[in-house]
N, C-alpha and C positions, 0 to 999 in steps of 0.2 A: 551457518553464514552461507548464503549462496554467491557464488561467483562465476562470472561471466568471462570466458576467456576467447580472443581472436587467435586461432590457430592456422591460420591462411600463409602466413610467411614465417616470422618468429612469433612464438608464444608472449602475447601480451595481455596483461589483464584489463579490461573493459569495465566493468561495473563489479561492484559488490554491493550487496543485499545483507545487512546483519540481521539475524531471526533468533527469537528466544529460546531454541532448540536445535539440536541436529535434524538437517532435512532429509526425510524418507523417500520423499518423490518430487521431481519437478518436470514440468513440460511447458514449451512455449506456446503462447496463445495464437491461434492460426490469424494470420492477415494483421498481426500486431507486431511490430517490430521490438517494441520496448516492454513488453508485458509477458510475465511469466507466473505461471500457477504453480502453488509448492503445497504441500503437507510436511509435517513437522514427524519425524521419528517416534518422539515421546512427548507427551506434554498437552501440546496443544491440538484439538480435536477438530480444528476448522482447517477449511481450503483458503487460501489467500492469494488473490491476483497481486502480483507486484509491479509497478513502472519501475525498471531499472534507473531512471533518472531521477527519480524521488526515492530513496530507498528505505527511508526509517518509518513510513506509515504505509500500509497496504492499501493499493488502488481501490480493491474490492474485497470484502470478506465473506464466506459463506459459514455459517456456523451449526447448521443442522445437525451434524453427527454428534454422538454421545460418547466416542470413543475416538482413538486417532484414526484420523484419515488416511487411506493406505494406497490410492491412487486416483489420477484424474485422466478422463479420455473426452478431447474435444470432438463434437459431433459434426465436425466440418465447417460450422458456423460459429463464429467468434463470441458470438453471445448465449451460446447454448454448449454445456458439458456435463458430463457424469462424473460423480466421485464414489468411491469405496471407503470402507472402514471397518476396523476389527469390530465394531458391534453388529457386524453381519447386515448391513443396510445399504442400499444404493440410491444415491439421490440423483436427480435430473434438476439441475441449476440454469435458471436464466438470468442474466446480469441484471435484468430491472428489479430482479429481488434482492439485489445484493446488500450489504451493509457497505455504506462509504464512510471508512474511519475518519478520512482526512475532511470530511463535510463536518464531523463533530469536534475536530481537534481546536484547541484554543491556539490561536496563531501569535504566538511571544516568541521571543528569543532573548538572549542575554549575553555579552562578550565580555570578558574581563582581560585587560591588557597587562602586559608584562610590567607597567609601572602601577598596576591595581585599580587602572580607571574602570569603572562598570557602566557598560552601555545596555539600555533595556529597550526593547520595539515591542510595541503592540498596537493591535487594532482598534482604530476609532470610529464608533458608528456614527456618522454625521445625520442629524435629523435637519431635512431639507429648509422646513420653515421656520425653525430657530435660527439656523445659518441665515437666512433672509432677512428675518428680523435684526439680528446682531449687525448686519452688512449696512441695514438701513440706519441704524445709530450711529454708526462711525462716519458716514457721509453727511 
């Protein structure tokens, strides 16, 4: 789990990013206030860049390594970084090559109240031509 604390006055927890494994390395993305790059200590071989405002799915994922990633170094540009791994490789990453997990996520939600009421939300794809035909039939 990644935690971001504000230590300027009284220590306060600002953000929490749950992860599937212990975090081995973490580094802020330059010129981006809410982005953190992290590598897992075990299990996950990728480097994930998280937006701490949306902590449950990575903003960008880089999965080239075959063993656990061990470090990240930004190249001064927020769109370019290097990563190392236990597989003895060094990768040069560019953000335009990243996988964007949120773009592939199925936007659905479900809620359960204390009275056992269930609410379900999902995206509806609207076909503009079909909507126009239906609207014409209503008037």
